[in-house]
N, CA, C and O atoms as a Tripos MOL2 file, in Angstrom:
@<TRIPOS>MOLECULE
protein
  288   287    72     0     0
PROTEIN
NO_CHARGES

@<TRIPOS>ATOM
      1 N           0.8250   -1.1880    0.0040 N.3       1 MET1
      2 CA         -0.0070    0.0050    0.0010 C.3       1 MET1
      3 C           0.8740    1.2590    0.0020 C.2       1 MET1
      4 O           0.5820    2.2170   -0.7130 O.2       1 MET1
      5 N           1.9520    1.2610    0.8010 N.am      2 LEU2
      6 CA          2.8450    2.4130    0.8360 C.3       2 LEU2
      7 C           3.4820    2.6600   -0.5310 C.2       2 LEU2
      8 O           3.5960    3.8060   -0.9650 O.2       2 LEU2
      9 N           3.8880    1.6090   -1.1950 N.am      3 ARG3
     10 CA          4.4890    1.7500   -2.5240 C.3       3 ARG3
     11 C           3.4850    2.3360   -3.5200 C.2       3 ARG3
     12 O           3.8400    3.2010   -4.3210 O.2       3 ARG3
     13 N           2.2520    1.8760   -3.4720 N.am      4 GLN4
     14 CA          1.2180    2.3800   -4.3900 C.3       4 GLN4
     15 C           0.9640    3.8610   -4.1390 C.2       4 GLN4
     16 O           0.8630    4.6390   -5.0870 O.2       4 GLN4
     17 N           0.8620    4.2520   -2.8930 N.am      5 LEU5
     18 CA          0.6470    5.6530   -2.5600 C.3       5 LEU5
     19 C           1.8470    6.5000   -2.9750 C.2       5 LEU5
     20 O           1.6730    7.6160   -3.4640 O.2       5 LEU5
     21 N           3.0430    5.9910   -2.7890 N.am      6 ASN6
     22 CA          4.2450    6.7170   -3.1770 C.3       6 ASN6
     23 C           4.2790    6.9070   -4.6980 C.2       6 ASN6
     24 O           4.6220    7.9880   -5.1770 O.2       6 ASN6
     25 N           3.9310    5.8820   -5.4470 N.am      7 GLN7
     26 CA          3.8930    5.9950   -6.9010 C.3       7 GLN7
     27 C           2.8390    7.0010   -7.3550 C.2       7 GLN7
     28 O           2.9470    7.5830   -8.4340 O.2       7 GLN7
     29 N           1.8240    7.1980   -6.5240 N.am      8 ALA8
     30 CA          0.7860    8.1880   -6.8340 C.3       8 ALA8
     31 C           1.2000    9.5930   -6.4200 C.2       8 ALA8
     32 O           0.4180   10.5340   -6.5620 O.2       8 ALA8
     33 N           2.4200    9.7470   -5.9090 N.am      9 GLY9
     34 CA          2.9350   11.0690   -5.5660 C.3       9 GLY9
     35 C           2.9580   11.4050   -4.0960 C.2       9 GLY9
     36 O           3.3580   12.5100   -3.7290 O.2       9 GLY9
     37 N           2.5440   10.4920   -3.2420 N.am     10 GLU10
     38 CA          2.5650   10.7450   -1.7950 C.3      10 GLU10
     39 C           3.9670   10.5510   -1.2410 C.2      10 GLU10
     40 O           4.6990    9.6680   -1.6890 O.2      10 GLU10
     41 N           4.3400   11.3660   -0.2770 N.am     11 THR11
     42 CA          5.6160   11.2680    0.4110 C.3      11 THR11
     43 C           5.3680   10.8900    1.8560 C.2      11 THR11
     44 O           4.3870   11.3270    2.4570 O.2      11 THR11
     45 N           6.2590   10.0730    2.4200 N.am     12 PHE12
     46 CA          6.0990    9.5910    3.7890 C.3      12 PHE12
     47 C           7.3530    9.8480    4.6110 C.2      12 PHE12
     48 O           8.4700    9.8260    4.0930 O.2      12 PHE12
     49 N           7.1510   10.0870    5.8760 N.am     13 LEU13
     50 CA          8.2190   10.0860    6.8580 C.3      13 LEU13
     51 C           7.9830    8.8510    7.7040 C.2      13 LEU13
     52 O           6.9610    8.7300    8.3790 O.2      13 LEU13
     53 N           8.9370    7.9380    7.6610 N.am     14 ILE14
     54 CA          8.7870    6.6770    8.4090 C.3      14 ILE14
     55 C           9.9410    6.5880    9.4040 C.2      14 ILE14
     56 O          11.1060    6.6960    9.0190 O.2      14 ILE14
     57 N           9.6280    6.3980   10.6430 N.am     15 VAL15
     58 CA         10.6350    6.1690   11.6630 C.3      15 VAL15
     59 C          10.6400    4.6640   11.9120 C.2      15 VAL15
     60 O           9.6340    4.0920   12.3330 O.2      15 VAL15
     61 N          11.7720    4.0350   11.6490 N.am     16 GLU16
     62 CA         11.8150    2.5780   11.6780 C.3      16 GLU16
     63 C          13.2280    2.1020   12.0370 C.2      16 GLU16
     64 O          14.2190    2.6860   11.5980 O.2      16 GLU16
     65 N          13.3050    1.0540   12.8250 N.am     17 HIS17
     66 CA         14.5840    0.4570   13.1750 C.3      17 HIS17
     67 C          14.8450   -0.8460   12.4420 C.2      17 HIS17
     68 O          15.9360   -1.4060   12.5500 O.2      17 HIS17
     69 N          13.8860   -1.3250   11.7160 N.am     18 ASN18
     70 CA         14.0470   -2.5450   10.9300 C.3      18 ASN18
     71 C          14.7360   -2.1650    9.6280 C.2      18 ASN18
     72 O          14.0910   -1.6920    8.6930 O.2      18 ASN18
     73 N          16.0500   -2.3730    9.5680 N.am     19 VAL19
     74 CA         16.8730   -1.9210    8.4430 C.3      19 VAL19
     75 C          16.4270   -2.5840    7.1430 C.2      19 VAL19
     76 O          16.3280   -1.9140    6.1160 O.2      19 VAL19
     77 N          16.1610   -3.8620    7.1710 N.am     20 GLU20
     78 CA         15.7630   -4.5670    5.9480 C.3      20 GLU20
     79 C          14.4550   -3.9980    5.3990 C.2      20 GLU20
     80 O          14.3350   -3.7640    4.1960 O.2      20 GLU20
     81 N          13.4970   -3.7820    6.2590 N.am     21 PHE21
     82 CA         12.2020   -3.2240    5.8290 C.3      21 PHE21
     83 C          12.3910   -1.8640    5.1740 C.2      21 PHE21
     84 O          11.8850   -1.6240    4.0780 O.2      21 PHE21
     85 N          13.1090   -0.9880    5.8320 N.am     22 ILE22
     86 CA         13.2200    0.3890    5.3510 C.3      22 ILE22
     87 C          14.0820    0.4780    4.0870 C.2      22 ILE22
     88 O          13.7900    1.2870    3.2070 O.2      22 ILE22
     89 N          15.1280   -0.3310    3.9790 N.am     23 THR23
     90 CA         15.9580   -0.2720    2.7630 C.3      23 THR23
     91 C          15.2330   -0.8440    1.5610 C.2      23 THR23
     92 O          15.5090   -0.4410    0.4310 O.2      23 THR23
     93 N          14.3120   -1.7730    1.7760 N.am     24 ASN24
     94 CA         13.5350   -2.3090    0.6580 C.3      24 ASN24
     95 C          12.3970   -1.3800    0.2500 C.2      24 ASN24
     96 O          11.8290   -1.5530   -0.8280 O.2      24 ASN24
     97 N          12.0580   -0.4210    1.0620 N.am     25 LEU25
     98 CA         10.9180    0.4360    0.8190 C.3      25 LEU25
     99 C          11.3100    1.8400    0.3520 C.2      25 LEU25
    100 O          10.5730    2.4630   -0.4120 O.2      25 LEU25
    101 N          12.4470    2.3360    0.7980 N.am     26 SER26
    102 CA         12.7730    3.7490    0.6370 C.3      26 SER26
    103 C          13.7660    4.0350   -0.4730 C.2      26 SER26
    104 O          14.6680    3.2460   -0.7530 O.2      26 SER26
    105 N          13.5710    5.1930   -1.0970 N.am     27 HIS27
    106 CA         14.5180    5.6730   -2.1030 C.3      27 HIS27
    107 C          15.6340    6.4720   -1.4340 C.2      27 HIS27
    108 O          16.7900    6.4170   -1.8530 O.2      27 HIS27
    109 N          15.2810    7.1920   -0.4190 N.am     28 ARG28
    110 CA         16.2350    8.0540    0.2930 C.3      28 ARG28
    111 C          16.0790    7.7850    1.7870 C.2      28 ARG28
    112 O          14.9670    7.7170    2.3100 O.2      28 ARG28
    113 N          17.2170    7.6330    2.4600 N.am     29 ILE29
    114 CA         17.2090    7.3110    3.8790 C.3      29 ILE29
    115 C          18.0530    8.3340    4.6260 C.2      29 ILE29
    116 O          19.1270    8.7220    4.1650 O.2      29 ILE29
    117 N          17.5700    8.7580    5.7590 N.am     30 ILE30
    118 CA         18.3420    9.6090    6.6530 C.3      30 ILE30
    119 C          18.4940    8.8600    7.9620 C.2      30 ILE30
    120 O          17.5060    8.4390    8.5640 O.2      30 ILE30
    121 N          19.7360    8.6940    8.4020 N.am     31 VAL31
    122 CA         20.0230    7.9740    9.6470 C.3      31 VAL31
    123 C          20.3350    9.0020   10.7270 C.2      31 VAL31
    124 O          21.1770    9.8810   10.5470 O.2      31 VAL31
    125 N          19.6390    8.8720   11.8520 N.am     32 LEU32
    126 CA         19.8700    9.7650   12.9800 C.3      32 LEU32
    127 C          20.6160    9.0100   14.0770 C.2      32 LEU32
    128 O          20.4250    7.8080   14.2640 O.2      32 LEU32
    129 N          21.4520    9.7250   14.7850 N.am     33 ASP33
    130 CA         22.1370    9.2070   15.9540 C.3      33 ASP33
    131 C          22.0520   10.2600   17.0410 C.2      33 ASP33
    132 O          22.6490   11.3310   16.9280 O.2      33 ASP33
    133 N          21.3250    9.9610   18.0690 N.am     34 GLN34
    134 CA         21.0860   10.8820   19.1780 C.3      34 GLN34
    135 C          20.5100   12.2000   18.6780 C.2      34 GLN34
    136 O          20.8980   13.2780   19.1280 O.2      34 GLN34
    137 N          19.5680   12.0900   17.7280 N.am     35 GLY35
    138 CA         18.8380   13.2460   17.2460 C.3      35 GLY35
    139 C          19.5430   14.0770   16.1900 C.2      35 GLY35
    140 O          19.0100   15.1010   15.7600 O.2      35 GLY35
    141 N          20.7270   13.6620   15.7620 N.am     36 LYS36
    142 CA         21.4740   14.4060   14.7500 C.3      36 LYS36
    143 C          21.6610   13.5220   13.5130 C.2      36 LYS36
    144 O          21.8040   12.3050   13.6200 O.2      36 LYS36
    145 N          21.6560   14.1640   12.3320 N.am     37 ILE37
    146 CA         21.8540   13.4120   11.1060 C.3      37 ILE37
    147 C          23.2590   12.8300   11.0770 C.2      37 ILE37
    148 O          24.2560   13.5480   11.1510 O.2      37 ILE37
    149 N          23.3070   11.5130   10.9650 N.am     38 LEU38
    150 CA         24.5850   10.8140   10.8970 C.3      38 LEU38
    151 C          24.9640   10.5650    9.4350 C.2      38 LEU38
    152 O          26.1280   10.6990    9.0570 O.2      38 LEU38
    153 N          23.9650   10.2000    8.6110 N.am     39 ALA39
    154 CA         24.2190    9.9240    7.2020 C.3      39 ALA39
    155 C          22.9040   10.0160    6.4490 C.2      39 ALA39
    156 O          21.8270    9.8650    7.0240 O.2      39 ALA39
    157 N          23.0130   10.2660    5.1550 N.am     40 GLU40
    158 CA         21.8230   10.2180    4.3110 C.3      40 GLU40
    159 C          22.2240    9.8160    2.9050 C.2      40 GLU40
    160 O          23.3240   10.1140    2.4410 O.2      40 GLU40
    161 N          21.3030    9.1320    2.2370 N.am     41 GLY41
    162 CA         21.5630    8.6910    0.8740 C.3      41 GLY41
    163 C          20.6770    7.5220    0.5080 C.2      41 GLY41
    164 O          19.6430    7.2780    1.1300 O.2      41 GLY41
    165 N          21.1000    6.8100   -0.5080 N.am     42 THR42
    166 CA         20.3500    5.6200   -0.9430 C.3      42 THR42
    167 C          20.5840    4.4860    0.0530 C.2      42 THR42
    168 O          21.4550    4.5700    0.9180 O.2      42 THR42
    169 N          19.7970    3.4350   -0.0830 N.am     43 ALA43
    170 CA         19.9530    2.2810    0.7950 C.3      43 ALA43
    171 C          21.3730    1.7250    0.6870 C.2      43 ALA43
    172 O          21.9870    1.3920    1.7010 O.2      43 ALA43
    173 N          21.8900    1.6250   -0.5200 N.am     44 ALA44
    174 CA         23.2550    1.0970   -0.7170 C.3      44 ALA44
    175 C          24.2890    1.9760   -0.0230 C.2      44 ALA44
    176 O          25.2050    1.4680    0.6230 O.2      44 ALA44
    177 N          24.1470    3.2880   -0.1540 N.am     45 GLN45
    178 CA         25.0970    4.1970    0.4830 C.3      45 GLN45
    179 C          25.0430    4.0800    2.0050 C.2      45 GLN45
    180 O          26.0780    4.0830    2.6720 O.2      45 GLN45
    181 N          23.8460    3.9790    2.5410 N.am     46 ILE46
    182 CA         23.6760    3.8890    3.9940 C.3      46 ILE46
    183 C          24.2710    2.5850    4.5220 C.2      46 ILE46
    184 O          24.9490    2.5810    5.5500 O.2      46 ILE46
    185 N          24.0190    1.4780    3.8180 N.am     47 GLN47
    186 CA         24.5030    0.1770    4.2590 C.3      47 GLN47
    187 C          26.0220    0.0790    4.2140 C.2      47 GLN47
    188 O          26.6100   -0.7700    4.8840 O.2      47 GLN47
    189 N          26.6600    0.9390    3.4300 N.am     48 GLU48
    190 CA         28.1150    0.9070    3.3200 C.3      48 GLU48
    191 C          28.8020    1.9890    4.1560 C.2      48 GLU48
    192 O          30.0300    2.0260    4.2340 O.2      48 GLU48
    193 N          28.0260    2.8550    4.7690 N.am     49 ASP49
    194 CA         28.5990    3.9650    5.5170 C.3      49 ASP49
    195 C          29.1950    3.4720    6.8400 C.2      49 ASP49
    196 O          28.4680    2.9640    7.6930 O.2      49 ASP49
    197 N          30.5150    3.6190    7.0140 N.am     50 PRO50
    198 CA         31.1580    3.1370    8.2470 C.3      50 PRO50
    199 C          30.5970    3.7520    9.5250 C.2      50 PRO50
    200 O          30.5720    3.1000   10.5690 O.2      50 PRO50
    201 N          30.1450    5.0060    9.4470 N.am     51 ARG51
    202 CA         29.5950    5.6570   10.6440 C.3      51 ARG51
    203 C          28.2870    4.9870   11.0650 C.2      51 ARG51
    204 O          28.0200    4.8230   12.2550 O.2      51 ARG51
    205 N          27.4880    4.6090   10.0920 N.am     52 VAL52
    206 CA         26.2290    3.9160   10.3770 C.3      52 VAL52
    207 C          26.5010    2.5420   10.9560 C.2      52 VAL52
    208 O          25.8760    2.1390   11.9370 O.2      52 VAL52
    209 N          27.4340    1.8220   10.3490 N.am     53 LEU53
    210 CA         27.7900    0.4960   10.8290 C.3      53 LEU53
    211 C          28.2880    0.5550   12.2760 C.2      53 LEU53
    212 O          27.9350   -0.2850   13.1030 O.2      53 LEU53
    213 N          29.1110    1.5600   12.5610 N.am     54 GLU54
    214 CA         29.6470    1.6850   13.9230 C.3      54 GLU54
    215 C          28.5410    2.0300   14.9190 C.2      54 GLU54
    216 O          28.4710    1.4410   15.9970 O.2      54 GLU54
    217 N          27.6790    2.9810   14.5630 N.am     55 ALA55
    218 CA         26.6390    3.4400   15.4850 C.3      55 ALA55
    219 C          25.5730    2.3780   15.7440 C.2      55 ALA55
    220 O          25.0760    2.2650   16.8650 O.2      55 ALA55
    221 N          25.2150    1.5980   14.7170 N.am     56 TYR56
    222 CA         24.0890    0.6820   14.8500 C.3      56 TYR56
    223 C          24.4880   -0.7700   14.9830 C.2      56 TYR56
    224 O          23.7070   -1.5790   15.4840 O.2      56 TYR56
    225 N          25.6900   -1.1210   14.5450 N.am     57 LEU57
    226 CA         26.1010   -2.5200   14.6270 C.3      57 LEU57
    227 C          27.3180   -2.7300   15.5100 C.2      57 LEU57
    228 O          27.7220   -3.8670   15.7540 O.2      57 LEU57
    229 N          27.9060   -1.6420   15.9890 N.am     58 GLY58
    230 CA         29.0820   -1.7650   16.8410 C.3      58 GLY58
    231 C          30.3410   -2.1390   16.0890 C.2      58 GLY58
    232 O          31.3140   -2.6030   16.6840 O.2      58 GLY58
    233 N          30.3260   -1.9360   14.7820 N.am     59 ILE59
    234 CA         31.5030   -2.2570   13.9620 C.3      59 ILE59
    235 C          32.2960   -0.9800   13.7610 C.2      59 ILE59
    236 O          31.7290    0.0350   13.3580 O.2      59 ILE59
    237 N          33.5800   -1.0050   14.0300 N.am     60 SER60
    238 CA         34.4130    0.1650   13.8500 C.3      60 SER60
    239 C          34.5320    0.4970   12.3690 C.2      60 SER60
    240 O          34.3560   -0.3920   11.5360 O.2      60 SER60
    241 N          34.8250    1.7480   12.0120 N.am     61 PRO61
    242 CA         34.9940    2.0890   10.5990 C.3      61 PRO61
    243 C          36.0500    1.2240    9.9130 C.2      61 PRO61
    244 O          35.9120    0.8950    8.7350 O.2      61 PRO61
    245 N          37.0990    0.8570   10.6400 N.am     62 GLU62
    246 CA         38.1530    0.0120   10.0610 C.3      62 GLU62
    247 C          37.6320   -1.3910    9.7680 C.2      62 GLU62
    248 O          37.9150   -1.9570    8.7120 O.2      62 GLU62
    249 N          36.8700   -1.9490   10.7040 N.am     63 MET63
    250 CA         36.2760   -3.2810   10.4900 C.3      63 MET63
    251 C          35.2830   -3.2330    9.3370 C.2      63 MET63
    252 O          35.2280   -4.1540    8.5220 O.2      63 MET63
    253 N          34.4990   -2.1600    9.2680 N.am     64 ALA64
    254 CA         33.5260   -2.0170    8.1970 C.3      64 ALA64
    255 C          34.2280   -1.9790    6.8460 C.2      64 ALA64
    256 O          33.7840   -2.6180    5.8920 O.2      64 ALA64
    257 N          35.3110   -1.2380    6.7670 N.am     65 GLN65
    258 CA         36.0730   -1.1370    5.5140 C.3      65 GLN65
    259 C          36.6420   -2.5000    5.1420 C.2      65 GLN65
    260 O          36.6050   -2.8870    3.9740 O.2      65 GLN65
    261 N          37.1630   -3.2260    6.1170 N.am     66 ASP66
    262 CA         37.6930   -4.5600    5.8500 C.3      66 ASP66
    263 C          36.6070   -5.4920    5.3150 C.2      66 ASP66
    264 O          36.8490   -6.2650    4.3880 O.2      66 ASP66
    265 N          35.4110   -5.4190    5.9000 N.am     67 GLU67
    266 CA         34.3060   -6.2730    5.4780 C.3      67 GLU67
    267 C          33.8420   -5.9170    4.0760 C.2      67 GLU67
    268 O          33.5050   -6.7950    3.2820 O.2      67 GLU67
    269 N          33.8260   -4.5960    3.7680 N.am     68 LEU68
    270 CA         33.4250   -4.1620    2.4240 C.3      68 LEU68
    271 C          34.4130   -4.6470    1.3850 C.2      68 LEU68
    272 O          34.0220   -5.0940    0.3070 O.2      68 LEU68
    273 N          35.7100   -4.5590    1.7120 N.am     69 GLN69
    274 CA         36.7310   -5.0360    0.7740 C.3      69 GLN69
    275 C          36.6510   -6.5340    0.5770 C.2      69 GLN69
    276 O          36.8470   -7.0220   -0.5360 O.2      69 GLN69
    277 N          36.3700   -7.2640    1.6290 N.am     70 ALA70
    278 CA         36.2770   -8.7290    1.5460 C.3      70 ALA70
    279 C          35.0820   -9.1430    0.6910 C.2      70 ALA70
    280 O          35.1290  -10.1590   -0.0030 O.2      70 ALA70
    281 N          33.9930   -8.3380    0.7460 N.am     71 ALA71
    282 CA         32.7920   -8.6630   -0.0130 C.3      71 ALA71
    283 C          32.9480   -8.3560   -1.5020 C.2      71 ALA71
    284 O          32.2080   -8.8880   -2.3290 O.2      71 ALA71
    285 N          33.9040   -7.5020   -1.8380 N.am     72 SER72
    286 CA         34.0880   -7.1060   -3.2490 C.3      72 SER72
    287 C          34.7970   -8.1330   -4.0740 C.2      72 SER72
    288 O          35.0130   -7.9240   -5.2680 O.2      72 SER72
@<TRIPOS>BOND
     1     1     2 1
     2     2     3 1
     3     3     4 2
     4     3     5 am
     5     5     6 1
     6     6     7 1
     7     7     8 2
     8     7     9 am
     9     9    10 1
    10    10    11 1
    11    11    12 2
    12    11    13 am
    13    13    14 1
    14    14    15 1
    15    15    16 2
    16    15    17 am
    17    17    18 1
    18    18    19 1
    19    19    20 2
    20    19    21 am
    21    21    22 1
    22    22    23 1
    23    23    24 2
    24    23    25 am
    25    25    26 1
    26    26    27 1
    27    27    28 2
    28    27    29 am
    29    29    30 1
    30    30    31 1
    31    31    32 2
    32    31    33 am
    33    33    34 1
    34    34    35 1
    35    35    36 2
    36    35    37 am
    37    37    38 1
    38    38    39 1
    39    39    40 2
    40    39    41 am
    41    41    42 1
    42    42    43 1
    43    43    44 2
    44    43    45 am
    45    45    46 1
    46    46    47 1
    47    47    48 2
    48    47    49 am
    49    49    50 1
    50    50    51 1
    51    51    52 2
    52    51    53 am
    53    53    54 1
    54    54    55 1
    55    55    56 2
    56    55    57 am
    57    57    58 1
    58    58    59 1
    59    59    60 2
    60    59    61 am
    61    61    62 1
    62    62    63 1
    63    63    64 2
    64    63    65 am
    65    65    66 1
    66    66    67 1
    67    67    68 2
    68    67    69 am
    69    69    70 1
    70    70    71 1
    71    71    72 2
    72    71    73 am
    73    73    74 1
    74    74    75 1
    75    75    76 2
    76    75    77 am
    77    77    78 1
    78    78    79 1
    79    79    80 2
    80    79    81 am
    81    81    82 1
    82    82    83 1
    83    83    84 2
    84    83    85 am
    85    85    86 1
    86    86    87 1
    87    87    88 2
    88    87    89 am
    89    89    90 1
    90    90    91 1
    91    91    92 2
    92    91    93 am
    93    93    94 1
    94    94    95 1
    95    95    96 2
    96    95    97 am
    97    97    98 1
    98    98    99 1
    99    99   100 2
   100    99   101 am
   101   101   102 1
   102   102   103 1
   103   103   104 2
   104   103   105 am
   105   105   106 1
   106   106   107 1
   107   107   108 2
   108   107   109 am
   109   109   110 1
   110   110   111 1
   111   111   112 2
   112   111   113 am
   113   113   114 1
   114   114   115 1
   115   115   116 2
   116   115   117 am
   117   117   118 1
   118   118   119 1
   119   119   120 2
   120   119   121 am
   121   121   122 1
   122   122   123 1
   123   123   124 2
   124   123   125 am
   125   125   126 1
   126   126   127 1
   127   127   128 2
   128   127   129 am
   129   129   130 1
   130   130   131 1
   131   131   132 2
   132   131   133 am
   133   133   134 1
   134   134   135 1
   135   135   136 2
   136   135   137 am
   137   137   138 1
   138   138   139 1
   139   139   140 2
   140   139   141 am
   141   141   142 1
   142   142   143 1
   143   143   144 2
   144   143   145 am
   145   145   146 1
   146   146   147 1
   147   147   148 2
   148   147   149 am
   149   149   150 1
   150   150   151 1
   151   151   152 2
   152   151   153 am
   153   153   154 1
   154   154   155 1
   155   155   156 2
   156   155   157 am
   157   157   158 1
   158   158   159 1
   159   159   160 2
   160   159   161 am
   161   161   162 1
   162   162   163 1
   163   163   164 2
   164   163   165 am
   165   165   166 1
   166   166   167 1
   167   167   168 2
   168   167   169 am
   169   169   170 1
   170   170   171 1
   171   171   172 2
   172   171   173 am
   173   173   174 1
   174   174   175 1
   175   175   176 2
   176   175   177 am
   177   177   178 1
   178   178   179 1
   179   179   180 2
   180   179   181 am
   181   181   182 1
   182   182   183 1
   183   183   184 2
   184   183   185 am
   185   185   186 1
   186   186   187 1
   187   187   188 2
   188   187   189 am
   189   189   190 1
   190   190   191 1
   191   191   192 2
   192   191   193 am
   193   193   194 1
   194   194   195 1
   195   195   196 2
   196   195   197 am
   197   197   198 1
   198   198   199 1
   199   199   200 2
   200   199   201 am
   201   201   202 1
   202   202   203 1
   203   203   204 2
   204   203   205 am
   205   205   206 1
   206   206   207 1
   207   207   208 2
   208   207   209 am
   209   209   210 1
   210   210   211 1
   211   211   212 2
   212   211   213 am
   213   213   214 1
   214   214   215 1
   215   215   216 2
   216   215   217 am
   217   217   218 1
   218   218   219 1
   219   219   220 2
   220   219   221 am
   221   221   222 1
   222   222   223 1
   223   223   224 2
   224   223   225 am
   225   225   226 1
   226   226   227 1
   227   227   228 2
   228   227   229 am
   229   229   230 1
   230   230   231 1
   231   231   232 2
   232   231   233 am
   233   233   234 1
   234   234   235 1
   235   235   236 2
   236   235   237 am
   237   237   238 1
   238   238   239 1
   239   239   240 2
   240   239   241 am
   241   241   242 1
   242   242   243 1
   243   243   244 2
   244   243   245 am
   245   245   246 1
   246   246   247 1
   247   247   248 2
   248   247   249 am
   249   249   250 1
   250   250   251 1
   251   251   252 2
   252   251   253 am
   253   253   254 1
   254   254   255 1
   255   255   256 2
   256   255   257 am
   257   257   258 1
   258   258   259 1
   259   259   260 2
   260   259   261 am
   261   261   262 1
   262   262   263 1
   263   263   264 2
   264   263   265 am
   265   265   266 1
   266   266   267 1
   267   267   268 2
   268   267   269 am
   269   269   270 1
   270   270   271 1
   271   271   272 2
   272   271   273 am
   273   273   274 1
   274   274   275 1
   275   275   276 2
   276   275   277 am
   277   277   278 1
   278   278   279 1
   279   279   280 2
   280   279   281 am
   281   281   282 1
   282   282   283 1
   283   283   284 2
   284   283   285 am
   285   285   286 1
   286   286   287 1
   287   287   288 2
@<TRIPOS>SUBSTRUCTURE
     1 MET1         2 RESIDUE 1 A MET
     2 LEU2         6 RESIDUE 1 A LEU
     3 ARG3        10 RESIDUE 1 A ARG
     4 GLN4        14 RESIDUE 1 A GLN
     5 LEU5        18 RESIDUE 1 A LEU
     6 ASN6        22 RESIDUE 1 A ASN
     7 GLN7        26 RESIDUE 1 A GLN
     8 ALA8        30 RESIDUE 1 A ALA
     9 GLY9        34 RESIDUE 1 A GLY
    10 GLU10       38 RESIDUE 1 A GLU
    11 THR11       42 RESIDUE 1 A THR
    12 PHE12       46 RESIDUE 1 A PHE
    13 LEU13       50 RESIDUE 1 A LEU
    14 ILE14       54 RESIDUE 1 A ILE
    15 VAL15       58 RESIDUE 1 A VAL
    16 GLU16       62 RESIDUE 1 A GLU
    17 HIS17       66 RESIDUE 1 A HIS
    18 ASN18       70 RESIDUE 1 A ASN
    19 VAL19       74 RESIDUE 1 A VAL
    20 GLU20       78 RESIDUE 1 A GLU
    21 PHE21       82 RESIDUE 1 A PHE
    22 ILE22       86 RESIDUE 1 A ILE
    23 THR23       90 RESIDUE 1 A THR
    24 ASN24       94 RESIDUE 1 A ASN
    25 LEU25       98 RESIDUE 1 A LEU
    26 SER26      102 RESIDUE 1 A SER
    27 HIS27      106 RESIDUE 1 A HIS
    28 ARG28      110 RESIDUE 1 A ARG
    29 ILE29      114 RESIDUE 1 A ILE
    30 ILE30      118 RESIDUE 1 A ILE
    31 VAL31      122 RESIDUE 1 A VAL
    32 LEU32      126 RESIDUE 1 A LEU
    33 ASP33      130 RESIDUE 1 A ASP
    34 GLN34      134 RESIDUE 1 A GLN
    35 GLY35      138 RESIDUE 1 A GLY
    36 LYS36      142 RESIDUE 1 A LYS
    37 ILE37      146 RESIDUE 1 A ILE
    38 LEU38      150 RESIDUE 1 A LEU
    39 ALA39      154 RESIDUE 1 A ALA
    40 GLU40      158 RESIDUE 1 A GLU
    41 GLY41      162 RESIDUE 1 A GLY
    42 THR42      166 RESIDUE 1 A THR
    43 ALA43      170 RESIDUE 1 A ALA
    44 ALA44      174 RESIDUE 1 A ALA
    45 GLN45      178 RESIDUE 1 A GLN
    46 ILE46      182 RESIDUE 1 A ILE
    47 GLN47      186 RESIDUE 1 A GLN
    48 GLU48      190 RESIDUE 1 A GLU
    49 ASP49      194 RESIDUE 1 A ASP
    50 PRO50      198 RESIDUE 1 A PRO
    51 ARG51      202 RESIDUE 1 A ARG
    52 VAL52      206 RESIDUE 1 A VAL
    53 LEU53      210 RESIDUE 1 A LEU
    54 GLU54      214 RESIDUE 1 A GLU
    55 ALA55      218 RESIDUE 1 A ALA
    56 TYR56      222 RESIDUE 1 A TYR
    57 LEU57      226 RESIDUE 1 A LEU
    58 GLY58      230 RESIDUE 1 A GLY
    59 ILE59      234 RESIDUE 1 A ILE
    60 SER60      238 RESIDUE 1 A SER
    61 PRO61      242 RESIDUE 1 A PRO
    62 GLU62      246 RESIDUE 1 A GLU
    63 MET63      250 RESIDUE 1 A MET
    64 ALA64      254 RESIDUE 1 A ALA
    65 GLN65      258 RESIDUE 1 A GLN
    66 ASP66      262 RESIDUE 1 A ASP
    67 GLU67      266 RESIDUE 1 A GLU
    68 LEU68      270 RESIDUE 1 A LEU
    69 GLN69      274 RESIDUE 1 A GLN
    70 ALA70      278 RESIDUE 1 A ALA
    71 ALA71      282 RESIDUE 1 A ALA
    72 SER72      286 RESIDUE 1 A SER
């Protein structure tokens, strides 16, 4: 239903902690950390952002970079 309404021109603000749900639904994502914008962009950009990984998954930027390189 949300996708149909969005295609009809409706815009939504969704506050959600389910990363899989929101990345499959949204074109643009803004990640907040303690009320401040930490990162914004597409789902792919957010999932690769070391600051987001550190804040939400406890992975240091160095570990995140290592994991990204290993996945490539």
